[in-house]
Backbone as JSON, one array per atom type, in Angstrom:
{
  "sequence": "MARVEVSQGVYVVCELIEGNGRIFLECSLRRQGRLGFKLHEKLKNVEEIEEIMRRPRWLGEESDRALRRALSLLLEKVRGG",
  "N": [[0.96, -1.31, -0.35], [1.62, 1.32, 0.66], [5.54, 2.6, 1.47], [7.29, 3.91, 3.21], [11.56, 5.14, 4.03], [13.33, 6.29, 5.7], [16.33, 7.81, 6.42], [17.41, 9.76, 10.02], [20.7, 9.68, 11.01], [19.29, 7.27, 12.27], [18.17, 4.45, 11.19], [15.33, 3.52, 9.66], [12.5, 2.09, 8.43], [8.86, 2.23, 7.3], [6.08, 0.64, 6.74], [2.6, 0.5, 5.34], [0.51, -2.29, 5.1], [-2.34, -3.59, 3.13], [-4.23, -6.74, 3.65], [-6.21, -9.42, 3.92], [-8.5, -7.62, 4.23], [-7.7, -5.91, 6.46], [-5.5, -3.76, 7.46], [-2.31, -3.44, 8.51], [0.35, -1.63, 10.21], [4.33, -1.76, 9.35], [6.77, -1.46, 11.51], [10.57, -0.65, 11.92], [13.49, -0.28, 13.23], [16.42, 0.89, 13.57], [20.05, 0.2, 14.11], [23.49, 1.07, 12.78], [23.29, -0.83, 11.47], [22.24, -2.24, 13.09], [19.04, -4.61, 14.22], [17.11, -1.7, 15.7], [14.28, -1.74, 17.0], [10.89, -3.22, 16.45], [8.61, -2.63, 15.15], [4.67, -3.19, 14.95], [1.7, -3.16, 14.08], [-2.32, -3.85, 14.31], [-3.61, -1.87, 12.27], [-7.32, 0.01, 12.31], [-7.75, 1.86, 10.9], [-6.22, 4.93, 8.2], [-5.99, 7.46, 9.34], [-4.95, 6.54, 12.36], [-3.01, 5.84, 12.3], [-1.79, 8.31, 13.22], [-3.04, 8.49, 16.37], [-0.91, 6.75, 16.94], [1.46, 8.5, 16.65], [0.92, 10.07, 18.74], [1.47, 9.11, 20.71], [3.23, 8.43, 24.23], [6.98, 8.63, 24.06], [9.12, 6.6, 22.58], [11.76, 5.2, 22.5], [15.13, 6.63, 22.08], [16.0, 10.03, 21.74], [16.52, 11.07, 19.86], [16.34, 8.85, 17.47], [13.79, 8.54, 18.23], [12.77, 10.84, 17.36], [13.38, 10.04, 14.77], [10.98, 7.67, 14.17], [8.84, 9.38, 14.57], [9.45, 10.93, 12.29], [8.98, 9.41, 10.12], [6.46, 8.43, 10.05], [4.62, 10.09, 9.58], [5.85, 11.13, 7.58], [4.19, 8.17, 6.12], [1.88, 8.82, 6.35], [0.69, 11.24, 5.38], [1.41, 10.41, 2.64], [0.14, 8.78, 2.44], [-2.49, 9.75, 2.36], [-2.04, 11.48, -0.31], [-0.29, 13.44, 0.38]],
  "CA": [[-0.28, 0.22, 0.66], [3.61, 2.94, 1.17], [6.25, 1.86, 2.12], [8.81, 5.32, 3.27], [12.08, 4.71, 4.7], [13.98, 7.56, 6.74], [17.85, 8.06, 7.45], [18.25, 10.4, 9.93], [21.47, 8.53, 11.88], [19.13, 5.8, 12.44], [17.38, 4.29, 10.04], [13.71, 3.57, 9.83], [11.38, 2.52, 7.72], [7.43, 2.03, 7.82], [5.06, 0.22, 5.13], [1.43, -0.45, 5.66], [0.02, -3.44, 4.29], [-3.75, -4.32, 3.25], [-4.45, -8.02, 3.5], [-8.04, -9.96, 4.46], [-9.74, -6.65, 4.83], [-7.2, -5.49, 7.47], [-4.72, -2.48, 7.94], [-1.33, -3.05, 8.78], [1.17, -1.03, 10.21], [5.25, -2.74, 10.09], [7.98, -0.32, 10.93], [11.69, -0.97, 11.66], [14.43, 1.12, 13.35], [18.04, 0.16, 12.32], [20.85, 1.85, 14.64], [24.86, 0.67, 12.54], [22.99, -2.3, 10.61], [21.52, -3.82, 13.69], [17.78, -3.93, 14.64], [16.97, -1.93, 16.98], [12.91, -1.6, 17.14], [10.11, -2.6, 15.69], [6.17, -1.79, 15.48], [3.53, -4.2, 14.69], [0.08, -2.42, 14.74], [-3.71, -3.79, 13.07], [-4.79, -0.76, 12.19], [-8.8, 0.09, 11.92], [-7.54, 3.17, 9.42], [-5.33, 4.82, 8.84], [-5.92, 7.62, 10.75], [-4.47, 5.77, 13.9], [-1.23, 6.4, 12.31], [-1.6, 9.7, 13.91], [-3.01, 8.12, 17.18], [0.23, 6.51, 17.2], [2.02, 9.13, 16.53], [0.6, 10.56, 20.11], [1.95, 8.06, 22.27], [4.41, 8.85, 24.42], [8.63, 8.61, 22.99], [9.32, 5.05, 23.74], [12.73, 5.28, 22.7], [15.38, 7.89, 22.99], [15.17, 11.51, 21.34], [17.26, 11.08, 18.21], [15.3, 7.48, 17.43], [11.8, 8.5, 18.33], [12.34, 11.77, 16.54], [13.7, 9.44, 13.0], [10.44, 7.02, 13.61], [7.51, 10.21, 13.89], [9.49, 11.5, 10.71], [8.69, 8.08, 9.43], [5.03, 7.52, 10.49], [4.47, 11.06, 9.55], [5.63, 10.52, 6.16], [3.59, 7.48, 5.97], [0.13, 9.27, 6.91], [1.46, 12.28, 3.78], [2.0, 9.51, 1.2], [-1.25, 7.46, 1.98], [-3.26, 10.82, 2.76], [-1.59, 11.43, -1.62], [-0.37, 14.81, -0.33]],
  "C": [[0.22, 1.64, -0.22], [4.26, 1.95, 1.49], [7.16, 3.76, 2.22], [9.65, 4.91, 4.27], [12.47, 6.61, 5.3], [15.36, 7.7, 6.9], [17.51, 9.25, 8.5], [18.39, 9.94, 11.53], [20.48, 7.29, 11.86], [18.6, 6.04, 10.95], [15.84, 3.69, 10.48], [12.96, 3.27, 8.41], [10.21, 1.6, 8.28], [7.01, 2.35, 7.11], [3.8, 0.13, 6.47], [0.9, -0.91, 4.18], [-1.52, -3.61, 4.57], [-3.32, -5.63, 2.85], [-6.39, -8.47, 4.75], [-8.43, -9.06, 5.02], [-8.91, -5.8, 6.34], [-5.97, -4.76, 6.81], [-3.09, -2.59, 9.07], [0.28, -2.09, 8.44], [2.67, -1.05, 10.82], [6.29, -1.54, 9.93], [8.97, -1.15, 11.31], [13.21, -0.46, 12.02], [15.88, 0.21, 13.71], [19.25, 1.47, 12.6], [22.9, 1.02, 13.97], [24.11, -0.14, 11.95], [22.37, -2.48, 11.87], [19.67, -3.36, 14.23], [17.35, -4.09, 15.42], [15.47, -2.25, 17.87], [12.32, -2.05, 16.45], [8.83, -2.81, 16.22], [5.31, -2.57, 15.2], [2.59, -3.22, 14.72], [-0.88, -3.1, 13.9], [-4.49, -2.78, 13.54], [-6.66, -0.66, 12.26], [-8.85, 0.43, 10.93], [-6.85, 3.68, 9.64], [-5.1, 5.85, 8.96], [-5.01, 7.33, 11.93], [-3.13, 5.26, 13.68], [-0.67, 7.33, 13.28], [-1.45, 9.91, 15.63], [-1.7, 8.02, 17.85], [1.07, 7.72, 17.67], [2.63, 10.74, 17.94], [1.0, 10.44, 21.8], [3.45, 9.34, 23.03], [5.81, 8.36, 24.32], [8.88, 7.38, 24.48], [10.53, 4.4, 23.36], [13.49, 6.45, 22.91], [15.07, 9.06, 22.04], [15.62, 11.57, 19.52], [15.94, 10.27, 17.23], [13.68, 8.54, 17.4], [11.99, 9.87, 16.83], [12.05, 10.68, 15.23], [11.98, 8.62, 13.23], [9.28, 7.32, 13.44], [7.85, 10.55, 12.8], [8.72, 10.82, 9.78], [6.76, 7.73, 9.47], [4.59, 8.87, 9.57], [4.61, 11.53, 7.75], [4.65, 10.02, 4.98], [2.4, 7.91, 5.29], [0.22, 10.54, 5.34], [1.24, 11.6, 2.98], [0.54, 8.83, 0.76], [-2.12, 9.35, 1.96], [-3.75, 11.74, 0.85], [-1.61, 13.04, -0.95], [1.5, 14.99, -0.54]]
}
């Protein structure tokens, strides 16, 4: 459905996947080639990405900023912006 990649000191890939009438959000964060964080969410609609972005910080500042940037770009891409 949609995929974005962000590299801001850390490398983040976020992807929306449609399957069986559902939407899945999958994100992975890597630092120096090592997997540091994975996010898997089952969504009712793409607007739930905004709710995920409003969650308290999960990671260090740099990683959190990169993940939120990737989620923002993904939402923008899905909305056609």
